[in-house]
C-alpha positions in Angstrom: -26.4 5.8 1.1 -24.3 4.8 4.7 -23.7 0.6 4.2 -20.7 0.2 2.6 -21.8 -3.5 1.7 -24.8 -2.2 -0.2 -22.5 0.8 -1.8 -20.1 -1.7 -3.1 -23.0 -3.7 -5.0 -24.4 -0.9 -5.8 -21.1 0.5 -7.8 -20.6 -3.6 -8.8 -23.4 -3.5 -10.6 -23.2 0.3 -12.0 -19.8 -1.7 -13.4 -21.7 -4.9 -14.9 -24.1 -2.6 -16.7 -21.6 -0.1 -18.4 -19.4 -2.9 -19.5 -22.6 -4.6 -21.3 -24.2 -1.2 -22.9 -20.1 -0.8 -23.7 -20.3 -4.2 -25.9 -23.5 -3.6 -26.9 -22.4 0.0 -28.4 -19.4 -1.0 -30.0 -19.8 -5.2 -30.6 -16.1 -4.5 -28.9 -13.9 -8.1 -29.3 -11.1 -9.0 -27.2 -8.9 -11.1 -29.1 -6.0 -12.8 -26.4 -3.3 -13.4 -29.0 0.0 -13.1 -27.3 -1.2 -14.1 -23.6 -4.2 -15.2 -22.0 -6.1 -13.5 -19.0 -4.2 -14.1 -15.8 -3.9 -12.5 -11.9 -0.2 -11.3 -12.5 0.7 -8.1 -11.9 0.3 -6.1 -15.5 0.3 -3.3 -17.3 -1.8 -2.9 -20.4 -1.1 0.0 -22.6 -3.0 0.7 -25.7 -3.4 3.3 -28.1 -5.5 6.2 -27.4 -8.1 8.2 -29.4 -11.3 7.7 -27.5 -12.3 8.4 -24.1 -14.4 5.4 -24.0 -10.9 3.9 -24.7 -9.9 2.9 -20.9 -13.5 1.3 -20.4 -13.7 -1.1 -23.9 -10.2 -2.4 -21.8 -12.3 -2.7 -19.0 -14.5 -4.6 -20.4 -13.2 -6.8 -22.4 -11.3 -8.4 -19.2 -13.1 -11.2 -18.2 -15.3 -10.2 -15.4 -13.0 -11.9 -11.8 -10.6 -9.5 -13.4 -11.5 -6.4 -13.1 -11.5 -5.7 -9.3 -7.8 -5.0 -9.6 -7.1 -3.8 -13.3 -6.6 0.0 -12.1 -7.5 2.7 -15.9 -4.8 5.4 -15.2 -7.4 8.5 -15.3 -6.6 12.1 -16.5 -7.7 14.6 -12.6 -8.2 17.4 -15.4 -11.2 15.8 -17.1 -12.7 13.4 -14.4 -12.1 15.0 -11.3 -14.7 17.6 -13.0 -18.3 16.4 -12.2 -19.4 14.3 -9.7 -21.1 12.2 -11.8 -17.4 11.1 -13.2 -15.7 11.1 -9.8 -18.6 8.2 -8.7 -17.4 6.3 -11.5 -14.0 6.8 -11.5 -13.4 6.1 -7.6 -15.9 3.3 -7.5 -16.9 1.7 -9.9 -13.6 1.5 -12.4 -11.0 2.2 -9.1 -9.3 4.1 -11.6 -5.7 6.0 -10.8 -5.6 9.7 -10.9 -3.1 11.3 -12.6 -1.6 14.7 -12.8 -1.5 15.8 -16.2 -1.1 20.1 -15.9 2.0 20.3 -17.8 5.5 19.5 -18.8 7.2 20.8 -15.1 5.0 18.4 -13.0 7.7 16.3 -11.7 7.7 12.9 -12.6 8.0 11.4 -9.4 4.5 13.3 -8.1 2.6 11.6 -11.5 4.3 8.1 -11.3 4.1 7.9 -7.1 0.5 6.9 -7.6 1.1 4.7 -10.2 3.7 3.1 -8.5 1.2 2.9 -6.1 -0.6 0.0 -7.4 1.8 -2.1 -8.7 3.6 -2.4 -5.3 0.5 -3.5 -4.4 0.5 -6.7 -7.3 -1.9 -4.8 -8.8 -2.9 -4.4 -12.7 -2.9 -0.5 -15.0 -4.7 0.2 -17.9 -2.3 3.1 -19.4 -1.7 5.2 -22.1 2.1 6.2 -22.8 0.8 8.9 -25.5 -0.3 11.4 -22.4 -3.4 12.9 -24.7 -5.7 11.5 -27.5 -4.5 11.1 -31.0 -6.5 10.2 -34.4 -7.0 7.1 -34.5 -5.0 7.1 -37.7 -1.0 6.6 -35.8 0.6 6.2 -32.4 1.9 9.6 -30.7 5.2 9.3 -28.9 5.2 7.6 -26.1 6.0 10.0 -22.4 8.6 7.7 -20.4 6.6 6.5 -17.6 6.4 3.7 -19.2 9.8 3.1 -19.1 9.8 4.7 -15.7 7.2 2.2 -14.1 8.4 -1.3 -16.3 12.4 -0.3 -14.4 10.8 -0.2 -10.8 8.8 -3.3 -11.1 10.4 -5.7 -12.9 8.7 -8.3 -12.5 5.7 -7.0 -13.9 4.4 -7.8 -17.3 3.8 -5.2 -19.8 1.2 -5.7 -22.5 0.5 -3.8 -25.7 -2.9 -3.2 -26.6 -4.5 -2.5 -29.4 -7.8 -0.3 -29.9 -9.7 -0.3 -33.3 -12.0 2.3 -34.5 -12.8 3.4 -30.9 -11.8 7.4 -32.6 -15.2 6.6 -34.8 -17.1 5.3 -31.7 -16.2 9.0 -30.3 -14.9 10.7 -32.1 -13.1 13.9 -30.1 -16.3 16.9 -29.5 -18.9 14.2 -29.3 -20.7 13.1 -26.3 -22.5 9.9 -27.1 -21.0 6.9 -29.5 -22.1 6.0 -32.2 -22.6 2.5 -32.4 -19.7 0.5 -34.9 -17.4 -2.4 -34.3 -15.0 -2.2 -32.3 -11.7 -4.7 -31.4 -9.4 -5.3 -28.2 -6.4 -6.9 -28.9 -3.8 -8.1 -26.5 -0.2 -8.6 -27.5 2.9 -10.4 -26.4 3.9 -9.1 -23.5 7.5 -7.3 -23.5 10.7 -9.1 -22.7 12.2 -7.2 -19.6 14.3 -4.3 -19.2 17.7 -5.6 -20.8 20.9 -4.3 -18.8 21.8 -0.7 -20.4 18.8 0.1 -22.7 17.8 3.0 -22.1 14.4 5.1 -21.8 14.7 5.6 -25.6 15.1 2.2 -27.2 12.3 1.1 -24.4 10.0 3.6 -25.8 10.5 2.7 -29.4 11.1 -1.5 -28.7 7.4 -0.5 -27.0 6.0 1.5 -29.7 6.9 -1.1 -31.8 5.8 -4.2 -30.1 1.9 -1.5 -30.3 2.3 -0.6 -33.9 2.8 -4.5 -35.0 -0.7 -5.3 -33.9 -1.9 -3.0 -35.8 -1.0 -4.7 -39.5 
């Protein structure tokens, strides 16, 4: 199929199907307690415990917003198969990041994310970098800080995902039907003058943990 219009319709239809299936399997409930859905450029940052995390947040957004919200996807996982590449590029319109190691230049990791914000788009990111156990949130990596500093007018919104580690535990390929929830919190206050990386990341982590209570 080489017709761009037909390919776009196919991708849109697949996205609707996947989001519907996601809601059916997880019973995901979206709660907007600190903000409302908006076309404003945002960084949605969340705790990370499952390969379903990005899909669940994306599915919880109003369909009219999904085209401008780009999940951040790990290249080493999503670039492995033809199906995954199709989903990540054509359906979710995600942004690849290279997490090949600690020695990867920071600019190389941040550049594709910054390009989205430069076009007033939005991102879904997981500052922990790798999946946790679902019980506690690990220390954030510095990317969130660098993006917030570079694009101070972008809203930084904490998102708490509940039960995703149980819906698709590590090592499992098929999800387990279980009720999950997505809680969108209040956007962080902008970086204050002189606020360093450690202070900002601690503030961001605290805002996310408050949604867990």
